[in-house]
N, C-alpha and C positions, 0 to 999 in steps of 0.2 A: 891554764896549768897543763903540764905534760902528763898524759896518762899512758904508761907503757902498754902498747898493744901486742908486743911480741912476748914470747915465752921461751924457755929453754927448749930448743928444738933440735932433735937428732934424727935427721932423715935416715941415717944408717940403721937406727934402731927399728924404724918402720920396715925397712927392707928385711932385717933379720927375722921379722915375724911373718914374712911372706912365705907360704909353703908352695912347693912345686906342684903343678897340675898341668893337664893338657890344655893347649890353646889358650893359655892365660887364665884359666879358671883357678880359683884358690882351692887347693887340696887340703883336706883335714887330716892331720896326722893321727893315726890310731893311738899312738902312745900319748900324745898331748890331749886327745879327746877323753881318754879314760886313764889318768895316771894312777888311780887307786888300784887298778887291776894288777899292777906289778906286785903289790903286797898281798893281794887277795889269794885265796886258795884257787887252784886251777879249776876251771869250769868243767863239769862232767861232759864226756864225749856225747855228741849229738848223733842219734841214730839216723843215718842217711837213707833215703829212698834210692832206687836205682837211677843211674845217670840216664837222662832223656836223650835218645838218639837224635842227633842233628841240632841240639840246643847247646850252645857254647857261651861262656861268659869270659869277660876280661875286664880288669881294672886298669884303665889308662893312667889314672893318677898314680897307682902303685907301681905300674911298670916304669913310669918316668922317674919317680922318686927313688926307686931301688936300683935303677940302672947306674952304670958308671958315669955316663954323660949327665944324667940328672943330678948326681951328687957333685959332679964337677961344676955344673951351672949353679947349684946352691952355694958352693964355696966361692965361686967367682962373684956372685951377687953380694955375698957378704963382704968381700974385698972392696967392691965398688961402693957399697954402703958405708964402709969405714972411711973411704976417701971423701965421700960427701960429708960425713960427720966431721972429719978433720978440716974441711973447708968451712963449714958453717959454725962450728962450736966457738972458735975464737971471736968471730964477729958477734955472735949472740952474747957472749960473755962481756965483750967490750961495751955493747949497747946497754946491757943490764947494769954494769958498773957505772957508766956515765949517767944513766937515769937515776941511780941512787945518789950519786954525787950532786946532781942537779936538784933533786928533791931536798937534800940536806941544806943547800944554800938558797933555795928558792925564796924563802921569806926575807932574805937580805937583799934581793935584787930589786931594781926598779922595774916598773911595768914593762918598759920597752925591752930591757934585757931579758926579763922573764919570758916574754912572748917570743922573742927571737930565738933564744936557746931552746925553749920548749918545742917550738915548731921544727927546729933543726933535728932534735932528737926524735920527734914523731916521724919526720920524713925518713930518717935512718931506719926506724923500726918498721915502717911500712915497706920500704925497699927490701929489708931483710925478709919480711913475711912473704913478699912476692918471690924472692929467690928461693926460699924454703919450699914453697908450693911448686915452683918450677922443677926443683930437684926431685921432689916426690913424683911428679908426672914423668920425669925422665927415667927414674928408676922403675916405675911401673911399665913404661914403654919398653925398657930394656928387658925386663922379665918376660913380658909378653912375646917379644921378638925371639928371645932365646927358647922359650917353651914351644913356640910355633916351629922353630927349627927342629926340635926333637920330635914333635908330632909329625913332621914331614917324613922323618926317618922311620917312625913307628907305623905309619899308615900302610906301607907295602908289606911290612911284617905281619900286621893283623890280617891283611888280605891273604897272604900266603898260608898262615896258620888256619884261617877259615877253610881254605881249600884242602889243606893237608888232613884236617880232622873231619872233613866232609860235613861241615856245619850247614844247617839250614837257616840258622839265625845266630847272630852274635850279639849278646846282650851286655850292656854296661853293668858290671858287677856292683857298682856303687848304688844302682837302683834296685838291687836285690837284697832282701833282708838276710836270708840264709839260702845257700845253694850247695849242691853236691860239688865238692872240690874236684871231682873227676871231670867235670865239665869246664873247669877254669883253665884258661890259656895264658894267664898272666906270667907265670914263671917261665914258660917257654918264650914269651915275648921279651922278657928281660934278658934271657940268655942270647937271643938273636940280636937284640939291640946292642948288647955289650960287644958282640962280634962285629957289628956294623959301624959303630962310632963310640968313642970314649970321651972326646972333648972337641971343642972348636973355639977359636978365638972370638971374643966380642968385648966391646967396651960400652960405657954408658952412652945411651942415646942423648943427643943434644937437640933440644927443642927450641933454643933461643937463637939459632943461627938465622941471620937475616939473609934471604936470598939476594944474590947479586942482580942488579937491574939489567934487564934484557937490552942487548945492543940493538940500536935502530939502524 
């Protein structure tokens, strides 16, 4: 008996859930992390101690996600994800419909026909599963490559800000629970990143390309 192993798979939907972060790490959106805060009363202001000389902080995740190039990459990833969905959805639907049709007539088939048709459907489902997983890996590789590109642009900016503000240490703000905003360089990093790059062309990475045999 054929047992459908596939499911309705939208690789694009997985991509839409990927948040921008530095060097491929997944960033957690503040708005998504605490949606109830929008309706809650504003939190009381926190009394800050003095800024510590030489100590600076920066949120690489926020700098990328708020920059023009980061927003461009997010939009482009969504577009590529929609293309993947447009490719996979019809095939997934066809397999699902054919599986239902087979199951409806399965009891009327002889053993040979039932086995032959069931195996053919299972092979299609297995092939689709492999294609879906490949597209997921390709989209992940595409995201990581794009984010690395932004990180390369941001690295010299962080170094320049470090020197301009005479920092003795630059701390990832995501590792700090609360910190004096006067020590934070994120906004300055976003401004400089916007002035350096706004977008760049990229397409989905293809991981199924078979390398050409080497000439002897």
